[in-house]
C-alpha positions, 0 to 999 in steps of 0.5 A: 500500500505504501508504494501506491501512496508514494506514486500518488504523492509524487504524481508518478505513473505506477503502471508504466511497465504494465502491458498496454493491453491492460491499460484500456481506458474507461468509457464515459458511461463507466466513469459516470457509474463510478462517480455514483458508486464510489461515495458508497465504497471504502476508497482506501481499501478498494485502492489497496486491493486493486493495486495488489490485484494489478501487481500480483495477478493481472501483471503476471497471469495470462488471463482473458482481459475481457473478463469482468473485474467484479467477477474476477476479483472476489475469487482472487481475494479468497485465494490470496487470503485477503479480505473478501468482504470488500463491497464490489456490488456498486461497481460497474459490471462491465469494467474488464480486467484490461481496464483495471489500471484505468479504474485504479487511476480514476479512483485515485483522482476521485479520492483526491477530489473528495479530499479537496471538498 
C-alpha cells in the first residue's frame, strides 16, 4: 500500500511497465457509474486491493482481459487470503480486467477530489 501512496504523492505513473493491453481506458458511461458508486465504497481499501490485484495477478497471469473485474476479483481475494468482504456490488459490471489500471487511476483522482471538498 505504501508504494501506491508514494506514486500518488509524487504524481508518478505506477503502471508504466504494465502491458498496454491492460491499460484500456474507461468509457464515459463507466466513469459516470463510478462517480455514483464510489461515495458508497471504502476508497482506501478498494485502492489497496486493486493495486495488489494489478501487481500480483493481472501483471503476471495470462488471463482473458475481457473478463469482468467484479467477477474476477472476489475469487482472487479468497485465494490470496485477503479480505473478501470488500463491497464490489456498486461497481460497474462491465469494467474488464484490461481496464483495471484505468479504474485504479480514476479512483485515485476521485479520492483526491473528495479530499479537496
